[in-house]
C-alpha positions as CSV (number, residue, x, y, z in Angstrom):
1,M,-48.3,-90.1,34.1
2,D,-45.1,-88.7,32.6
3,A,-42.6,-88.2,35.4
4,D,-40.5,-85.7,33.4
5,L,-43.6,-83.6,32.9
6,L,-44.3,-83.5,36.7
7,V,-40.6,-82.7,37.4
8,S,-40.7,-79.9,34.8
9,I,-43.7,-78.3,36.4
10,C,-42.1,-78.5,39.8
11,L,-38.9,-76.9,38.5
12,V,-40.7,-74.0,36.8
13,E,-42.9,-73.3,39.8
14,S,-40.0,-73.6,42.3
15,F,-37.9,-71.2,40.2
16,F,-40.6,-68.5,40.3
17,R,-41.5,-69.1,44.0
18,P,-38.3,-69.6,46.0
19,L,-38.5,-71.0,49.6
20,S,-38.7,-67.6,51.2
21,L,-41.8,-66.7,49.3
22,R,-43.3,-70.1,49.9
23,V,-42.8,-69.7,53.7
24,C,-44.7,-66.4,53.5
25,E,-47.5,-68.0,51.4
26,Y,-47.8,-70.8,54.0
27,F,-48.2,-68.3,56.8
28,V,-50.8,-66.2,54.8
29,V,-52.8,-69.3,53.9
30,F,-52.7,-70.8,57.4
31,W,-53.9,-67.5,58.9
32,S,-56.6,-67.2,56.2
33,C,-57.8,-70.7,56.9
34,I,-58.0,-70.2,60.6
35,V,-60.0,-66.9,60.2
36,S,-62.3,-68.7,57.6
37,L,-62.9,-71.6,60.0
38,F,-63.9,-69.4,62.9
39,L,-65.7,-66.6,61.0
40,H,-67.2,-68.7,58.3
41,T,-65.8,-66.5,55.6
42,P,-64.3,-67.7,52.3
43,V,-60.5,-68.0,51.7
44,K,-59.0,-66.8,48.4
45,N,-58.0,-69.8,46.3
46,Y,-54.3,-69.3,46.9
47,T,-51.6,-71.5,45.3
48,I,-49.1,-73.0,47.6
49,G,-46.3,-75.6,47.8
50,K,-43.4,-76.4,45.4
51,C,-45.9,-77.2,42.6
52,Q,-48.1,-74.1,43.3
53,L,-51.4,-76.0,43.7
54,G,-54.6,-74.1,44.3
55,L,-56.4,-74.7,47.5
56,A,-59.5,-75.9,45.6
57,I,-57.4,-78.5,43.7
58,I,-55.9,-79.8,47.0
59,L,-59.3,-80.1,48.6
60,S,-60.7,-81.8,45.5
61,F,-58.0,-84.3,45.6
62,Y,-59.2,-85.3,49.1
63,G,-62.8,-85.4,47.9
64,G,-63.8,-81.9,48.9
65,G,-65.9,-81.3,45.8
66,Q,-64.4,-77.9,45.1
67,Y,-64.5,-76.3,41.7
68,H,-60.8,-76.0,40.6
69,H,-61.2,-72.5,39.1
70,S,-63.2,-70.8,41.8
71,N,-61.9,-67.7,43.3
72,V,-62.6,-68.7,46.9
73,V,-62.9,-71.9,49.0
74,F,-64.5,-72.5,52.3
75,V,-62.6,-74.3,55.0
76,N,-64.9,-76.6,57.0
77,G,-62.6,-78.0,59.7
78,F,-59.1,-78.5,60.9
79,F,-58.9,-81.7,58.9
80,E,-59.1,-79.6,55.7
81,I,-56.4,-77.3,57.0
82,R,-54.2,-80.4,57.5
83,Q,-55.1,-81.6,53.9
84,I,-54.1,-78.2,52.5
85,F,-50.8,-78.3,54.2
86,S,-50.0,-81.8,53.1
87,V,-48.4,-80.1,50.0
88,F,-45.6,-79.2,52.4
89,F,-44.3,-82.7,51.5
90,L,-43.0,-82.9,47.9
91,S,-44.3,-86.5,47.5
92,K,-47.9,-85.4,48.3
93,S,-47.5,-82.3,46.1
94,I,-46.5,-84.4,43.1
95,E,-49.3,-86.9,43.8
96,I,-51.9,-84.0,43.8
97,L,-50.2,-82.4,40.7
98,A,-50.6,-85.8,38.9
99,F,-54.2,-85.9,39.9
100,N,-54.7,-82.3,38.5
101,I,-52.7,-82.8,35.3
102,S,-54.1,-86.2,34.3
103,P,-57.3,-85.0,32.7
104,I,-55.4,-82.2,31.0
105,S,-52.9,-84.6,29.7
106,Q,-55.5,-87.0,28.3
107,R,-57.2,-84.0,26.5
108,A,-53.8,-82.9,25.1
109,G,-53.2,-86.5,23.8
110,N,-56.5,-86.3,22.0
111,I,-55.9,-82.9,20.5
112,Y,-52.2,-83.5,19.6
113,P,-51.7,-87.3,19.2
114,D,-48.5,-87.1,17.2
115,K,-47.0,-83.7,18.3
116,H,-45.3,-84.2,21.7
117,S,-44.0,-80.6,22.1
118,S,-47.5,-79.2,21.2
119,K,-49.0,-81.5,23.8
120,I,-46.6,-80.3,26.5
121,R,-47.3,-76.6,25.6
122,Y,-51.0,-77.3,25.8
123,I,-50.7,-78.9,29.2
124,G,-48.6,-76.0,30.5
125,E,-51.1,-73.4,29.1
126,Q,-54.1,-75.3,30.7
127,F,-52.3,-75.7,34.0
128,N,-51.2,-72.1,34.4
129,G,-53.6,-70.2,32.0
130,R,-50.9,-68.6,30.0
131,Y,-49.5,-69.6,26.6
132,S,-46.0,-68.3,27.6
133,Y,-46.0,-70.7,30.5
134,G,-46.7,-73.6,28.0
135,L,-43.7,-72.5,25.9
136,M,-41.5,-72.3,29.0
137,L,-42.7,-75.7,30.2
138,A,-42.0,-77.3,26.8
139,D,-38.4,-75.9,26.9
140,V,-37.8,-77.2,30.5
141,Y,-39.3,-80.5,29.5
142,K,-37.0,-80.8,26.5
143,Q,-33.9,-80.1,28.6
144,I,-34.9,-82.7,31.2
145,E,-35.5,-85.2,28.4
146,K,-32.0,-84.5,27.0
147,T,-30.4,-85.4,30.4
148,N,-32.2,-88.7,30.7
């Protein structure tokens, strides 16, 4: 996995979600998970952490079998809440991000085998769902490459 790509995504996501907003997100997600656990209701598939990973992606990383693009997830125990909040640590966030980006990156390599910037744009678009995100990610990636 391309380390510059992972760093680029973290930088873009951190820029749009500063620490103050992430703290609020953690509180909302924690409360939603507790309510879900006791009332057996679904939780919105929020994105949390420095890399803004969806709850379904986090739980899938740990073997939860969640569909990444679902609108809601079900929390089945305190161990899943602990798994969700493992993204509090940057190293775990990056590990889960790499898990999520890997199949997208392979697909991008097949579609754009000789066009590196197109591949990065495609990965960004697939990760976030917006073409503009792909363009921004390609720009950030290019800047990081220049500094290395």
